[in-house]
N, C-alpha and C positions, 0 to 999 in steps of 0.2 A: 642553624642546628635545631632539631626538634626539641620540645620540652620533655623532660623526664621527671618521673616521680623519684625524688631523692630520699635516701634513708634519713630517718629522724636523727637529730644530733644526740650524742650521748647524754644520758640523764645522770648528773653527778650524784644523785641520791642513791642510785642503784648500781652504777658502773664504777668500779674502783680499779685503778691501774696498779698492777703488781709487776715486780721485776724478779725473775728467777733465772739465774745462770748456773747450770749444773756442771759446766765444763771449766776446768782449770786451764788458763791460757799461759803458755810458755813461749816467749818471743825472743829472738836474737840470732845473730849469725852463728852457725854451727851448733845450734840448739838440738839438732838431730842427734848429736852425740850424747845427749842426756836421755835418750829413749829408754835405754836399759834400766836406769835407775827409776824412771817413772813406771816402767813395766813391773819392776819389783814392788813398788809401792801399791800397784793395783793387784798384787797377789802372785805375780810371777807367771810362769808358763805351765804347760806348753802354750805358746802364742802362735796364732796364725797371722802371718804378714800378707795382707791382700794388696796386690798392686797390678800394674799392667806391663806389657813388654817394653814399652817406651821408657817408662820410669826405671825399669830394671837395667835397660841397655846403657843409660847414662850413669849408672853406678849408685843411684840413691838407695836401692834395695840392699846393696852390699854394705853401705854405711849403716843402715838400720840394723842389719844382721850382726855387724861387728859390734855395735853398741849393746845389743841384746846379749851376745856371747860374752862380752866383757863383764856384764852384770850377772852372768850365770843363768840367763833365761833361755830355755830351749825354744827354738822357733822353727816353724815350718813355713815355706814360701809358696804362695799361690799367685802366679802372675798372669792368669788367663782372663783378666777382665777386659771387656770391650767397651768402646765409647757408647754412651747411652745404654747402660746395662739392661739386660732382660732377665726374665725369670730363669732362663737357661744358665746365665752367668752365675746367678745365686745358687742354683741347684748343683752346678759343678763345684763351686766353692764349698758347698755343704758336704759333699762327698769327702773332701779333704779334711774338713773340720771333724767330721764323725770318725774318720779313721785315726785321728790323732788325739782324741779326747781333749779338745781345746779348752783352755781356761781363760784366754784373753784374745781379743780381736784387735788387730792393728790395721787401719786403712791408710795406705801410703800412696798418694797421687792426687788427681783431681777429684771431682765429685763422683766419678764413676767407681773407682776403687773404694772410696769411703762409703758410698751408698751400698755397694755390693757387700762389703764387710758388715755393715749394719743390717742389711737384708738377711744375710746368712745368720746373723745373731738371732734374729726373730725365729727362724725355722729351727736352728740348732737348740734353742732353749724352750720354745713353745710348740714346735711341731707344725704340721699342716703345710699349706702352700702360701706363697707370697700374696695371692689374691685374698686370703683370709684376713690379712692385716691392712687392707686398703681402707683408709680412714684414720681415725685417731683413737688411741687407747685400747686396742684390741688384744694386746699381749697380757695374758692373765698371770704368767709366771715371771719370776725374776730373770734378768738377762745377764750375760757375762759382761765384765767390764770391757771397755773399748778405748783405744787411743787413736786419734786422728792426726795424721801428718800431711797437710796439704802441700802439693808441689805446684799448684796453679793459683793464680791470684783472682779468684772470682766467685766460685760456687758458694762459699760460706757453709758448705755441708758439715765442716768440722764443728760448727756451733749450733747445729740443728738436731732435732730428734726424729727427722723424717728420712726414710729411704725412698728415693724416686726410682722406681723400677718399672720397666715396660713389660707387658704381657707378651711373651715370645710369639704367640699366635695372632692375637688381635692388634698388637702394637699399641694398645692403650697404656698410657703412662699412669702408674698407680702411686700416689703419695701415701706411704705407710708410716704413720707416726705414732710414737709413744714416748712419754718422758723417760721411761726406763732405757730407751735406745740412745739417749744422749751420750756422747763420749765423756769419759772421766777426765781426759787430758787432751788438749790440742797443742801441737808443737808447730810454731810458725818460724820457719828458717828460710831467710831469703837466699841462702846459697843453694837451695833446692829449686826455688821458683825461677831463678835466672836462667835455667837451662831449658825452659819451655820453648818450643818452636814459636815463631812469631804469630802464626795463625792461631795457635792455641792460646797464646797470650791475649790476642785480640778478642777471641770469642769469650774467654773467661772474664776478661775485663769488662766487656759489654754486659755480661750476665751480672757482674757485681754492680755496675751502674744501674741496670734495670732493677735490681733488688733495692738499691738506695732510693730510687725515684718512686717505685711502686709502694714500698712500705711507708713512705712519708704521707701518702694520701689515702690509704685504704680506710674502710669504715671501722676497722679494728685498731687503728694506730692509737698509741697511748703517749703520755708525756715521756715515758722511759724509752719506748721504741723510737720516738722522734729524735732523741739524743743520738742514738746510734745511726739512724738514717742520715741525719745531718752531717755527722762527722765522716761517715762512709762516703757521702756525696762529695764533701770537700776534698777528701784525700784522692778520690778518683779523678776529679777535675784537675787536681794539681799534678798527679803523678802518672796517670794512665798512658797518655800519648808519649810521655818521656821514656817509659820503659819499653815501648814499642821501638823507639829509636836507639835507646841505650840500655839493652837488657842486662848488662853487667853492673849497672848502678844499684848496688845492694841497698843503699838508703831508700831509693824509690821503690825497689822491689819489696822491702820490708813494709813501707807505708801502704802499698797495695795489698799485702797480706793482711794488715790490720783492717783496711777497708773491707776486705772480703769477710773477715771474722765479724766485724761490727754489723755489716749488713745481714749476716747470718743470724746474729742475735736479734736484729730488728724483725726478721721473718718469723722467728719463734714467737714474737709477741704481737705481730700485726698482720701476718700473712701477706699475700701478694695480690695482683690485680689482673686486668684484662690482657696486658701484653704477654704475660706468661700463659694465660688461657689460649691466646691466639698463636703462640709460638709452638705449643705442643703438637697441633695438627701438622704444622710445617715440618717438624722433625719426623713425625710418624709417617707422613705421606710422601715427603720429598727429600728426606734424609738431610735436612738443613741442620747444621750444628745448633745446639740449643741456644748458646749465647748469641750467635748470629741471628737466629730467628727472633729472639727477644729484642735485640738491638734494632732490627729492621721494623718491628711493629711499634716500638716505643714512641717515635715521633707522632704517629697517627693516634695512638691511645692518649698521649698527652694533650693533643689538640681536642680530642673528644672530651677528655676529663675537664678541660679548662672552662667548659660551660657551667661547671659547678664552682661557685665562687670560693668555697672553702678549699677545694682542691687547687684552684688557680693561686690562691693566697699561699698555700703550702709550697707550691712550686716557686713562687716568687721569693719566699723566705729562703729556700735552698739556693736560689741564684745569688741572693745577697750574702748569705753565709759562706758561699764558695768564692766570693770575690769577683763575681761576674758583672756586677752592677752596683751603683751607689745605694746606700740604705734608704735615701729619700726618693728613689724611683717609684713610679706608679706600679701597682701590681701587674698590670698588663705589660708594661715595658720590661719588668723583671722576668715575667713568664717568657716573653719573647726572647730575652737574652739566654735563658736556660735552654729553650727549644733550639735556638740557633747554635748554641754550643754543642748540643747533642748531635745535631746534623753534621757539624764540623768534625766531631770525634768519629762518627761513623765513616766519614770520608777518609780520615787519617788512618783508620783501622782497615781500610780497603774493602769495606762492605759494598755490595752491589747497590745501585740506585733503585732497583726494581726487583720484585719477586719473580719476574719472568726469567731472570738469570738462573733461577733454580728450576725452571720448567713449569712454573705455576701459570695457569691460564684462567680465563674467566669461567671456563667449564668446570674448574676444580673448586670454585668458591663455595658452592652450595654444600658439598660434603665437608669442607673445612669449617663452615659455619656451624653445621650440626655437631661436629666434634668439639669446636670451641665452646659451644653453649653448654656442653656437658662437663667442662673442666671445672674443678672445684674452686680454683683461684678467682674465677670471674665474679663470684658472688660477693667478693670483698671489695670490688672496684667502687670508687666513690659515686659513679653513675652506673647502675646495673645495666649492662648492654643487652639490648634485644637482638634477635637474629638479624633484623634490618641494620642495626648498628654494626654488628660484626661484619656483615656483608659490605657495608659502606667503607669500613676501615680496610678490609682486605682489598677492595677495588682501588682505594687510594694508594695502597702499597704496590699495586701493579704498575 
């Protein structure tokens, strides 16, 4: 592997780690039934409940609406969110919000409804277009309170202040973040996540694992984010494949919900890396589900990152803390055990062995590389990837 100029280590005299968690976590079976009281604590309604058709069909929206009604909170339902939401989803949601003078947003579902609710909050309170908020800290006005209720075990969106929204015309994914956009409350209820279709459970679980592995090694990771990355990784390694086989095991579902939330906290403090940068073009150009795209690129990014001793050592630490290998193992052996476990998990989740299964060919790589090189997350990778590096990893994934 070619040598790379690595970022300098943090300077303890100037770099200080801080922990800020703006979101109140509520965890437990049937905790969705407390939604109404938390909505009242956030100021009451009218509340806009943002979800998708799948979540509504299995009855979760009805449970949410019943809890809100019991607490006397007026609620309006918007269930038109699509997977990998675009600016069009946000604009349609905004029309409903404006017509109802919304005072509270509730995102119910996976990352897509939660991100759509958050994106709508940006436009409802600050005006303009979603493109205006691409980046960090661009909302100048206060935003309405938001409650996030995840029904999937992976995105961690409930604990983040970013809305990931794609431009409906260019398909460019835009990360729009502002501390004011963080949810006031996140409700983690395993009776909701156990109804996920297996394929959704697989994709979101892989996304969660990707968050844990990437946040552990980024150039921005801190002692605090490391705690959450470590515990998220341990929980995923223990419970992910089990819920794929036994989805009604509420104990394991709950532990995966915690893993997702913990990895979301880690993202807020340490950002992500090259696997996410390389996943976004696969989603935009070949409609590969986000979690699947992240999962398929992770083994190649891990191998690439292992040329950096500090990153390899962090991976080794995760392997030990997850019980994959004895504490006295060499860093290389520990890294190998984590990498092998990842490959095993991908197979268990039913992921293809090659990107060609999604129609990706060698002719597509150049345009994917150009897109990956523009993704914001790549700059936090422990080894800054060059275009040649991106190309080599994509070719390895073929």
